[in-house]
Short mmCIF file of the C-alpha atoms (twelve columns), coordinates in Angstrom:
data_MODEL
# 
_entry.id   MODEL 
# 
loop_
_atom_site.group_PDB 
_atom_site.id 
_atom_site.type_symbol 
_atom_site.label_atom_id 
_atom_site.label_alt_id 
_atom_site.label_comp_id 
_atom_site.label_asym_id 
_atom_site.label_seq_id 
_atom_site.Cartn_x 
_atom_site.Cartn_y 
_atom_site.Cartn_z 
_atom_site.pdbx_PDB_model_num 
ATOM 1   C CA . UNK A 1   74.479  -74.772 -33.342 1 
ATOM 2   C CA . UNK A 2   73.756  -71.311 -34.456 1 
ATOM 3   C CA . UNK A 3   73.244  -72.533 -37.969 1 
ATOM 4   C CA . UNK A 4   70.752  -75.125 -36.820 1 
ATOM 5   C CA . UNK A 5   68.814  -72.518 -34.822 1 
ATOM 6   C CA . UNK A 6   68.703  -70.296 -37.876 1 
ATOM 7   C CA . UNK A 7   67.516  -73.220 -39.989 1 
ATOM 8   C CA . UNK A 8   64.829  -74.113 -37.448 1 
ATOM 9   C CA . UNK A 9   63.710  -70.485 -37.221 1 
ATOM 10  C CA . UNK A 10  63.648  -70.177 -40.980 1 
ATOM 11  C CA . UNK A 11  61.725  -73.433 -41.308 1 
ATOM 12  C CA . UNK A 12  59.261  -72.384 -38.604 1 
ATOM 13  C CA . UNK A 13  58.766  -68.986 -40.246 1 
ATOM 14  C CA . UNK A 14  58.170  -70.608 -43.606 1 
ATOM 15  C CA . UNK A 15  55.783  -73.132 -41.995 1 
ATOM 16  C CA . UNK A 16  53.898  -70.280 -40.306 1 
ATOM 17  C CA . UNK A 17  53.828  -68.351 -43.562 1 
ATOM 18  C CA . UNK A 18  52.535  -71.444 -45.398 1 
ATOM 19  C CA . UNK A 19  49.861  -71.965 -42.707 1 
ATOM 20  C CA . UNK A 20  48.797  -68.307 -42.991 1 
ATOM 21  C CA . UNK A 21  48.658  -68.685 -46.762 1 
ATOM 22  C CA . UNK A 22  46.464  -71.781 -46.441 1 
ATOM 23  C CA . UNK A 23  44.137  -69.960 -44.010 1 
ATOM 24  C CA . UNK A 24  43.860  -67.049 -46.450 1 
ATOM 25  C CA . UNK A 25  43.156  -69.468 -49.307 1 
ATOM 26  C CA . UNK A 26  40.403  -71.174 -47.292 1 
ATOM 27  C CA . UNK A 27  38.861  -67.803 -46.339 1 
ATOM 28  C CA . UNK A 28  39.009  -66.723 -49.979 1 
ATOM 29  C CA . UNK A 29  37.260  -69.924 -51.062 1 
ATOM 30  C CA . UNK A 30  34.549  -69.415 -48.422 1 
ATOM 31  C CA . UNK A 31  34.046  -65.808 -49.498 1 
ATOM 32  C CA . UNK A 32  33.972  -66.871 -53.142 1 
ATOM 33  C CA . UNK A 33  31.339  -69.526 -52.390 1 
ATOM 34  C CA . UNK A 34  29.231  -66.967 -50.494 1 
ATOM 35  C CA . UNK A 35  29.515  -64.489 -53.368 1 
ATOM 36  C CA . UNK A 36  28.583  -67.170 -55.886 1 
ATOM 37  C CA . UNK A 37  25.567  -68.145 -53.783 1 
ATOM 38  C CA . UNK A 38  24.452  -64.530 -53.722 1 
ATOM 39  C CA . UNK A 39  24.970  -64.252 -57.448 1 
ATOM 40  C CA . UNK A 40  23.141  -67.523 -57.992 1 
ATOM 41  C CA . UNK A 41  20.244  -66.254 -55.915 1 
ATOM 42  C CA . UNK A 42  20.155  -63.072 -57.948 1 
ATOM 43  C CA . UNK A 43  20.259  -64.925 -61.239 1 
ATOM 44  C CA . UNK A 44  17.410  -67.245 -60.219 1 
ATOM 45  C CA . UNK A 45  15.084  -64.309 -59.717 1 
ATOM 46  C CA . UNK A 46  16.014  -61.817 -62.390 1 
ATOM 47  C CA . UNK A 47  14.327  -58.466 -62.265 1 
ATOM 48  C CA . UNK A 48  12.286  -57.739 -65.328 1 
ATOM 49  C CA . UNK A 49  13.483  -54.528 -66.816 1 
ATOM 50  C CA . UNK A 50  10.576  -52.653 -68.318 1 
ATOM 51  C CA . UNK A 51  10.953  -49.435 -70.138 1 
ATOM 52  C CA . UNK A 52  8.848   -46.384 -69.551 1 
ATOM 53  C CA . UNK A 53  7.056   -46.982 -72.841 1 
ATOM 54  C CA . UNK A 54  6.178   -50.590 -71.904 1 
ATOM 55  C CA . UNK A 55  4.842   -49.438 -68.553 1 
ATOM 56  C CA . UNK A 56  2.645   -46.840 -70.210 1 
ATOM 57  C CA . UNK A 57  1.351   -49.438 -72.685 1 
ATOM 58  C CA . UNK A 58  0.485   -51.775 -69.801 1 
ATOM 59  C CA . UNK A 59  -1.318  -48.980 -67.956 1 
ATOM 60  C CA . UNK A 60  -3.215  -48.136 -71.129 1 
ATOM 61  C CA . UNK A 61  -4.312  -51.760 -71.600 1 
ATOM 62  C CA . UNK A 62  -5.430  -51.980 -67.972 1 
ATOM 63  C CA . UNK A 63  -7.415  -48.766 -68.361 1 
ATOM 64  C CA . UNK A 64  -9.107  -50.049 -71.531 1 
ATOM 65  C CA . UNK A 65  -10.086 -53.246 -69.719 1 
ATOM 66  C CA . UNK A 66  -11.659 -51.210 -66.934 1 
ATOM 67  C CA . UNK A 67  -13.564 -49.111 -69.474 1 
ATOM 68  C CA . UNK A 68  -14.925 -52.166 -71.277 1 
ATOM 69  C CA . UNK A 69  -15.967 -53.759 -67.988 1 
ATOM 70  C CA . UNK A 70  -17.753 -50.587 -66.906 1 
ATOM 71  C CA . UNK A 71  -19.428 -50.264 -70.326 1 
ATOM 72  C CA . UNK A 72  -20.591 -53.883 -70.145 1 
ATOM 73  C CA . UNK A 73  -22.062 -53.355 -66.671 1 
ATOM 74  C CA . UNK A 74  -23.878 -50.221 -67.851 1 
ATOM 75  C CA . UNK A 75  -25.347 -52.070 -70.848 1 
ATOM 76  C CA . UNK A 76  -26.554 -54.917 -68.650 1 
ATOM 77  C CA . UNK A 77  -28.112 -52.460 -66.204 1 
ATOM 78  C CA . UNK A 78  -29.910 -50.536 -68.940 1 
ATOM 79  C CA . UNK A 79  -31.104 -53.790 -70.517 1 
ATOM 80  C CA . UNK A 80  -32.473 -54.930 -67.151 1 
ATOM 81  C CA . UNK A 81  -34.236 -51.573 -66.641 1 
ATOM 82  C CA . UNK A 82  -35.725 -51.772 -70.130 1 
ATOM 83  C CA . UNK A 83  -36.982 -55.280 -69.445 1 
ATOM 84  C CA . UNK A 84  -38.594 -54.062 -66.226 1 
ATOM 85  C CA . UNK A 85  -40.316 -51.192 -68.034 1 
ATOM 86  C CA . UNK A 86  -42.293 -53.497 -70.341 1 
ATOM 87  C CA . UNK A 87  -45.993 -53.440 -69.554 1 
ATOM 88  C CA . UNK A 88  -47.768 -56.326 -67.817 1 
ATOM 89  C CA . UNK A 89  -44.836 -58.746 -67.846 1 
ATOM 90  C CA . UNK A 90  -41.815 -56.888 -66.509 1 
ATOM 91  C CA . UNK A 91  -38.446 -58.616 -66.536 1 
ATOM 92  C CA . UNK A 92  -38.665 -61.816 -68.623 1 
ATOM 93  C CA . UNK A 93  -35.268 -63.203 -67.772 1 
ATOM 94  C CA . UNK A 94  -36.287 -64.710 -64.383 1 
ATOM 95  C CA . UNK A 95  -39.423 -66.092 -66.030 1 
ATOM 96  C CA . UNK A 96  -37.375 -67.689 -68.802 1 
ATOM 97  C CA . UNK A 97  -35.054 -69.219 -66.224 1 
ATOM 98  C CA . UNK A 98  -38.019 -70.580 -64.254 1 
ATOM 99  C CA . UNK A 99  -39.734 -72.187 -67.244 1 
ATOM 100 C CA . UNK A 100 -39.233 -75.900 -67.811 1 
ATOM 101 C CA . UNK A 101 -37.298 -76.977 -70.849 1 
ATOM 102 C CA . UNK A 102 -39.018 -77.792 -74.099 1 
ATOM 103 C CA . UNK A 103 -37.748 -81.363 -73.787 1 
ATOM 104 C CA . UNK A 104 -39.918 -81.845 -70.674 1 
ATOM 105 C CA . UNK A 105 -42.941 -80.539 -72.567 1 
ATOM 106 C CA . UNK A 106 -42.266 -82.905 -75.449 1 
ATOM 107 C CA . UNK A 107 -42.095 -85.791 -72.985 1 
ATOM 108 C CA . UNK A 108 -45.426 -84.759 -71.441 1 
ATOM 109 C CA . UNK A 109 -47.097 -84.630 -74.849 1 
ATOM 110 C CA . UNK A 110 -45.642 -87.995 -75.857 1 
ATOM 111 C CA . UNK A 111 -46.779 -89.668 -72.620 1 
ATOM 112 C CA . UNK A 112 -50.312 -88.371 -73.161 1 
ATOM 113 C CA . UNK A 113 -50.347 -89.863 -76.640 1 
ATOM 114 C CA . UNK A 114 -49.098 -93.266 -75.409 1 
ATOM 115 C CA . UNK A 115 -51.211 -96.004 -73.816 1 
ATOM 116 C CA . UNK A 116 -51.917 -95.848 -70.078 1 
ATOM 117 C CA . UNK A 117 -49.850 -99.023 -69.612 1 
ATOM 118 C CA . UNK A 118 -46.879 -97.414 -71.310 1 
ATOM 119 C CA . UNK A 119 -47.386 -94.296 -69.225 1 
ATOM 120 C CA . UNK A 120 -47.165 -96.319 -66.003 1 
ATOM 121 C CA . UNK A 121 -44.023 -98.023 -67.302 1 
ATOM 122 C CA . UNK A 122 -42.441 -94.628 -67.940 1 
ATOM 123 C CA . UNK A 123 -43.336 -93.280 -64.506 1 
ATOM 124 C CA . UNK A 124 -42.244 -96.339 -62.497 1 
ATOM 125 C CA . UNK A 125 -39.220 -95.698 -60.312 1 
ATOM 126 C CA . UNK A 126 -36.002 -96.968 -61.800 1 
ATOM 127 C CA . UNK A 127 -33.180 -98.739 -60.032 1 
ATOM 128 C CA . UNK A 128 -30.788 -96.364 -58.286 1 
ATOM 129 C CA . UNK A 129 -28.196 -95.007 -60.673 1 
ATOM 130 C CA . UNK A 130 -24.473 -95.152 -60.130 1 
ATOM 131 C CA . UNK A 131 -22.461 -91.949 -59.945 1 
ATOM 132 C CA . UNK A 132 -21.229 -92.283 -63.533 1 
ATOM 133 C CA . UNK A 133 -24.767 -92.903 -64.765 1 
ATOM 134 C CA . UNK A 134 -26.039 -89.847 -62.872 1 
ATOM 135 C CA . UNK A 135 -23.317 -87.683 -64.395 1 
ATOM 136 C CA . UNK A 136 -24.064 -89.039 -67.863 1 
ATOM 137 C CA . UNK A 137 -27.788 -88.451 -67.368 1 
ATOM 138 C CA . UNK A 138 -27.227 -84.868 -66.197 1 
ATOM 139 C CA . UNK A 139 -24.902 -84.219 -69.125 1 
ATOM 140 C CA . UNK A 140 -27.451 -85.490 -71.650 1 
ATOM 141 C CA . UNK A 141 -30.207 -83.446 -70.011 1 
ATOM 142 C CA . UNK A 142 -28.027 -80.345 -70.181 1 
ATOM 143 C CA . UNK A 143 -27.244 -80.962 -73.858 1 
ATOM 144 C CA . UNK A 144 -30.943 -81.449 -74.561 1 
ATOM 145 C CA . UNK A 145 -31.780 -78.188 -72.792 1 
ATOM 146 C CA . UNK A 146 -29.149 -76.293 -74.753 1 
ATOM 147 C CA . UNK A 147 -30.431 -77.747 -78.021 1 
ATOM 148 C CA . UNK A 148 -33.982 -76.835 -77.069 1 
ATOM 149 C CA . UNK A 149 -32.990 -73.238 -76.307 1 
ATOM 150 C CA . UNK A 150 -31.089 -73.022 -79.587 1 
ATOM 151 C CA . UNK A 151 -34.184 -74.231 -81.448 1 
ATOM 152 C CA . UNK A 152 -36.285 -71.690 -79.582 1 
ATOM 153 C CA . UNK A 153 -33.921 -68.838 -80.424 1 
ATOM 154 C CA . UNK A 154 -33.907 -69.825 -84.114 1 
ATOM 155 C CA . UNK A 155 -37.716 -70.161 -84.209 1 
ATOM 156 C CA . UNK A 156 -39.320 -67.528 -86.477 1 
ATOM 157 C CA . UNK A 157 -42.412 -67.142 -84.281 1 
ATOM 158 C CA . UNK A 158 -40.255 -66.528 -81.219 1 
ATOM 159 C CA . UNK A 159 -38.240 -63.891 -83.092 1 
ATOM 160 C CA . UNK A 160 -41.414 -62.114 -84.186 1 
ATOM 161 C CA . UNK A 161 -43.226 -62.123 -80.845 1 
ATOM 162 C CA . UNK A 162 -41.431 -63.786 -77.922 1 
ATOM 163 C CA . UNK A 163 -44.057 -62.750 -75.350 1 
ATOM 164 C CA . UNK A 164 -46.822 -64.522 -77.212 1 
ATOM 165 C CA . UNK A 165 -44.789 -67.725 -77.580 1 
ATOM 166 C CA . UNK A 166 -43.858 -67.738 -73.890 1 
ATOM 167 C CA . UNK A 167 -47.432 -67.037 -72.773 1 
ATOM 168 C CA . UNK A 168 -48.717 -69.845 -75.026 1 
ATOM 169 C CA . UNK A 169 -46.075 -72.140 -73.574 1 
ATOM 170 C CA . UNK A 170 -47.109 -71.277 -69.997 1 
ATOM 171 C CA . UNK A 171 -50.819 -71.713 -70.862 1 
ATOM 172 C CA . UNK A 172 -50.149 -75.136 -72.390 1 
ATOM 173 C CA . UNK A 173 -48.035 -76.154 -69.418 1 
ATOM 174 C CA . UNK A 174 -50.738 -75.264 -66.906 1 
ATOM 175 C CA . UNK A 175 -53.351 -76.894 -69.124 1 
ATOM 176 C CA . UNK A 176 -51.410 -80.172 -69.178 1 
ATOM 177 C CA . UNK A 177 -50.886 -79.993 -65.406 1 
ATOM 178 C CA . UNK A 178 -54.631 -79.461 -64.865 1 
ATOM 179 C CA . UNK A 179 -55.438 -82.435 -67.132 1 
ATOM 180 C CA . UNK A 180 -52.988 -84.611 -65.194 1 
ATOM 181 C CA . UNK A 181 -54.644 -83.603 -61.907 1 
ATOM 182 C CA . UNK A 182 -58.129 -84.403 -63.288 1 
ATOM 183 C CA . UNK A 183 -57.140 -87.933 -64.259 1 
# 
């Protein structure tokens, strides 16, 4: 009987020891998983290691950008002030923006040269345009305006005396408007 009690005690101790070992193994696995998750999190968002030299280069680039921006603003301001100082006219940029495109002027001249019947056909209201047609029409008008401005910039007369060309353009525009009102 004593031997059986010793065997039972020994078996129970070994079973308890095995259970403790399993608990420790499970805890170790849990801790390992937690550590791996932390490591995984750290590896997903690695810190960029920048040297002191790289930081100074970045600061230098940022400073140069600020200088160029400030220089550009100063140039624009002085250009605007110079445009305002010109006698009689002042700043031409708003005037240039307000002027109609050369394409519109060409259309006015062409309609005056055409027959009155053709003129009425051109001015009759068209059927409503679809969205795609409106976009296409706006795009073509924009391209025409850009081409007209490019022609104007390349024009020798405009390069020689832009004020005279613009004033002649405005005079002709008002003259055509007055003729349209008289008819």
